[in-house]
C-alpha positions in Angstrom: -0.4 -0.1 -0.2 2.8 2.2 1.1 4.3 2.2 -3.0 0.6 3.2 -4.3 0.7 6.1 -1.7 4.4 6.6 -3.0 3.0 6.5 -7.2 0.3 8.9 -7.0 2.9 11.4 -4.5 5.1 10.8 -8.1 1.9 11.1 -9.7 0.9 14.9 -8.3 4.8 16.0 -8.6 4.9 15.1 -12.3 1.5 16.2 -13.7 2.0 19.8 -11.3 5.3 19.9 -12.9 3.6 19.3 -16.0 1.0 21.8 -15.7 0.8 22.9 -12.3 -2.6 20.8 -12.2 -4.2 17.8 -9.2 -4.7 14.1 -10.1 -8.4 15.6 -10.9 -6.9 14.4 -14.7 -6.9 10.5 -13.0 -10.9 10.9 -12.2 -10.0 9.5 -9.5 -13.0 11.0 -7.8 -16.1 8.5 -7.4 -19.5 10.3 -9.5 -22.2 7.7 -10.4 -21.8 7.5 -13.3 -18.4 5.8 -12.4 -19.2 3.7 -10.5 -22.0 2.3 -12.6 -19.1 1.8 -15.2 -17.1 0.6 -13.2 -19.8 -2.2 -12.4 -20.5 -2.6 -15.6 -17.5 -3.7 -17.2 -16.1 -4.9 -14.1 -19.0 -8.1 -14.6 -18.4 -8.5 -18.6 -15.0 -8.9 -18.4 -15.4 -11.4 -15.2 -17.9 -13.9 -17.3 -14.9 -13.2 -20.1 -12.7 -14.2 -18.0 -15.0 -17.7 -16.2 -15.5 -18.6 -19.6 -11.6 -19.7 -20.3 -11.7 -21.9 -17.3 -16.0 -23.3 -18.1 -14.1 -23.8 -21.8 -11.1 -25.9 -20.1 -13.9 -28.1 -18.6 -15.6 -28.6 -21.9 -12.5 -28.9 -24.1 -9.8 -30.6 -22.1 -12.1 -31.9 -19.3 -10.2 -30.0 -16.8 -12.0 -30.4 -13.2 -11.9 -27.8 -10.6 -13.4 -28.0 -6.4 -13.9 -25.8 -3.7 -10.7 -25.3 -2.1 -11.5 -27.4 1.7 -9.0 -24.8 3.4 -11.1 -21.9 2.1 -11.5 -18.8 4.0 -12.9 -15.3 4.5 -9.2 -14.2 5.4 -7.8 -16.0 2.7 -9.8 -14.4 -0.1 -10.1 -11.3 1.5 -5.6 -11.7 1.2 -6.1 -13.1 -2.4 -8.4 -10.1 -3.7 -6.2 -7.8 -2.1 -3.1 -8.7 -3.5 -4.3 -8.3 -7.4 -6.5 -5.2 -6.2 -2.6 -3.5 -5.0 -1.9 -5.4 -7.9 -4.0 -3.8 -10.2 -3.6 0.7 -9.3 0.1 -0.3 -9.4 -0.2 -1.1 -13.3 -2.8 1.2 -14.0 -0.9 3.9 -12.1 2.2 3.7 -14.4 0.8 2.4 -17.8 -2.9 4.8 -17.4 -1.5 7.1 -14.9 -0.5 10.5 -15.5 2.2 9.3 -17.8 -0.4 8.7 -20.6 -2.6 11.8 -19.7 1.1 14.0 -20.7 1.3 11.8 -23.7 -1.7 12.6 -25.0 -1.5 16.7 -23.8 1.8 16.2 -26.1 1.5 14.0 -28.5 -2.0 13.4 -29.1 -4.8 9.9 -28.3 -3.4 7.5 -30.9 0.3 7.5 -30.6 -0.3 7.6 -26.7 -2.6 4.7 -26.7 -0.2 2.6 -28.8 2.7 3.4 -26.6 1.7 2.6 -23.3 0.5 -0.5 -24.8 3.8 -1.5 -26.0 4.9 -0.1 -22.5 2.2 -2.9 -21.4 2.9 -5.8 -23.7 6.8 -5.4 -22.4 6.5 -5.1 -19.0 5.0 -8.7 -19.0 7.9 -10.1 -20.5 9.9 -9.3 -17.1 6.9 -9.7 -14.4 6.2 -13.2 -15.8 9.4 -14.0 -16.8 9.2 -15.1 -19.9 12.7 -13.3 -21.0 15.5 -15.2 -23.7 11.9 -17.1 -25.2 10.6 -15.8 -28.7 7.8 -17.5 -28.4 6.5 -16.9 -25.4 7.3 -13.4 -25.6 6.0 -12.6 -28.6 2.1 -13.8 -27.8 2.3 -12.1 -24.1 3.5 -8.9 -25.8 0.2 -10.0 -28.6 -2.3 -10.5 -25.6 -0.9 -8.2 -23.0 -0.3 -4.8 -25.5 -4.2 -6.4 -26.7 -5.0 -5.2 -23.1 -2.9 -2.6 -22.9 -4.7 -1.3 -26.4 -8.3 -1.7 -24.5 -7.0 -0.3 -20.9 -5.8 3.0 -22.4 -9.0 3.4 -25.0 -10.6 2.7 -21.4 -9.1 6.4 -20.2 -9.2 8.0 -23.2 -12.4 8.0 -23.0 -14.1 8.3 -20.1 -11.9 10.9 -18.1 -10.8 8.2 -15.2 -9.4 5.6 -14.0 -12.6 3.5 -12.9 -13.2 1.7 -16.0 -9.9 0.0 -17.1 -9.7 -0.7 -13.6 -12.5 -2.1 -13.4 -11.5 -4.3 -16.6 -8.1 -4.8 -15.1 -9.9 -6.8 -12.3 -12.8 -8.1 -13.9 -10.3 -10.4 -15.3 -7.2 -11.5 -12.3 -9.9 -12.0 -10.1 -11.2 -14.6 -11.6 -7.9 -16.0 -13.3 -6.7 -15.4 -9.5 -8.8 -15.2 -6.7 -11.9 -17.9 -8.4 -9.6 -20.0 -10.5 -6.6 -19.8 -7.7 -4.1 -19.1 -11.1 -0.2 -17.0 -10.7 1.3 -17.2 -7.6 -0.7 -16.3 -4.9 -1.9 -19.7 -4.4 -5.5 -21.9 -3.6 -8.3 -19.8 -3.4 -11.5 -20.4 -3.9 -11.7 -22.7 -6.4 -8.6 -25.4 -7.2 -7.8 -27.7 -9.8 -8.4 -32.3 -9.6 -8.4 -32.9 -12.3 -5.2 -31.7 -14.8 -5.8 -32.1 -18.7 -1.8 -31.9 -20.8 -2.5 -30.1 -23.2 -1.4 -31.4 -25.8 -4.7 -34.4 -25.7 -5.8 -31.1 -27.8 -6.3 -30.1 -31.6 -4.7 -26.6 -31.4 -8.1 -25.4 -32.9 -9.2 -26.6 -29.4 -6.2 -24.8 -27.9 -7.0 -21.8 -29.9 -10.3 -21.7 -28.1 -9.7 -22.6 -25.0 -7.3 -19.3 -24.7 -7.5 -17.0 -26.7 -11.4 -17.3 -27.7 -12.4 -15.8 -23.7 -9.6 -13.0 -24.3 -10.4 -11.9 -28.1 -13.9 -11.9 -26.6 -13.2 -9.3 -24.3 -10.9 -7.3 -25.9 -13.6 -6.9 -28.7 -16.4 -6.5 -26.2 -15.0 -4.1 -24.5 -13.9 -1.7 -27.4 -17.0 -1.4 -28.7 -18.6 -0.6 -25.7 -16.2 2.1 -25.1 -16.5 3.2 -28.7 -20.2 3.7 -28.1 -19.5 5.6 -24.8 -20.8 8.9 -24.4 
């Protein structure tokens, strides 16, 4: 939490030096419209994220069960871990630096730069450096997500929508289905089916269709946003 406070302080300093402004440029203050947008984009993205595991159950015959050691504190810690990670990334890639870039070079170029940086960042956060194939896949998927997130900030002048999309995807992946490195959370896998037993088409459907759907739906909604 201290790191996020420091990020906010640095962000305020940057925008003050840039235009004698404040953090209102990030649209952080809650409002009825922003909270409604947050809920809508969170639910839609979480549903797309859950589709990953539904397809794995249907196609690869993978299976999950409720964690026998589940507790309120365990889930709270998992959610808090995801919230901190999402806020950290959003303040870097969709924070005042994106705001300054939009002012300096225009929204389109700023969004592309932000998305590219987001994709490259995940090479290191996911420890993929040195594996060209995995790096290319990660750059494409995370970069595409970065485009949507940066576009969300640009369209709404607020971090509520990009945070909602980011949280919706990560909470389902990491907390609901115990992915990544935070350990067992709500559901744990009980029947692991190796991916090699399914066709490449099935592999694409299981892993890429949900995220492509997530990106396209959120992009379309933002394009219609007024």
